[in-house]
Residue, then its C-alpha position, 0 to 999 in steps of 0.5 A: m500500500k502506498r502512502k500519500r500526503l494530502d498536500r499532493d507534493l508529487g506527480w500532479g503538476f501543481q506549481g503554486f498552491p496554498y494548502y489548507q488543513f483543519r478540522l470541521e464539525t458542522k451539521g453536514f460533516c465532521g472530520l478532517v478537511s483540506m483544500i488545495d488552491i491551485l494557482s498555476g500548473e499544467q491542465y489535465f483532463w479525465s475522459t468520462e462517458k457522460a461528462g466528456n473530458v473533465p478538468t482535474t488540475g489547472a490554474g483556478m481549480k481547487w481540490l476539496q479533500l475530506v476524511p469523514d470521522g469513522k470512515s476509511r475513505l478520502i473524498t477528493a472533490m475537484y472544483k472548476p474555477d467557476g465553482t462547480l464540481s468537475v469530478c469526485y474521486i474517493d480513495v478507500i484508505e487503510r488509515l490516516e497519519f500525520d507527518p512531523d510538519g503536521v500535514a496529513a497523509y493516508v495509506d491508500k488501499y487500492l480501491d477507488v470510486v469516481f463519479t461526476p455530477e453528470g451521472d458517471a459512476s464507477v469502481q476502479d482498481r479492483d484488479e490492484l486490490d486482488e493482486a495485493l491479496r494474491g501477493g501477500d501485501i494485504t490480509k484477507d481481513q484487509y481485503a474484505a474491509a476494503i470491499r465493504e468500504c467501497e460498497d458503502i461509498y458507492n451506496e452512500m455517494c452514488s445512489d443519489i449523485p445530485k444530493t451528494v453534489n449538494r452536500l459537497d457544495d455546502i462544505y466547499k462554500t463553508v471552507l471558502e467562506k472560512a478562508r475569506k474571513g481569515e478563520i483558516l490560513p494556509m498551513r503551507t504554500k508552494y510556489s514555482k520559481p519564476k524562470p530567468a529572463n532570456k537575455s539576448q547578447 
């Protein structure tokens, strides 16, 4: 199982982003929240059947990441610059940890659920979970727990996608408002270094 930080240091093409992380307790959500405010970087798309090519990164996008209390999942809701949800990617996780700098990290448990507001919904990487069991990387109990969590995610979040999108939008607006008021501040920032000017001789 791979361990990944929620500030997504590697592999996503982020060049500049404030990273927020805090605990949220509201009527609609209790758990860990983080947000990546993507200021610059390459634009990437995922291809989906119903929504077409959906953006996942690029300047102006924001990633809302949620780890609900009592669940073994990381919800990543990717928002477009206009504030609408592009796609939601939910990782089944083994556990949540914290690095010495305070940034949360999760141990990925292979299975993922992906959906779009347009109605795409799928379970991904079941083959990786099966291979992990065959290779002895996880136990039968861990395998069974991953399957149960994945089924719960699909039933809870994909049986009524518009309702789920509304819930995520409410949390997203709450986080943006807290950031606007200064109630939460970036835990860390990362900005790309400007390229040196091309001086002609």
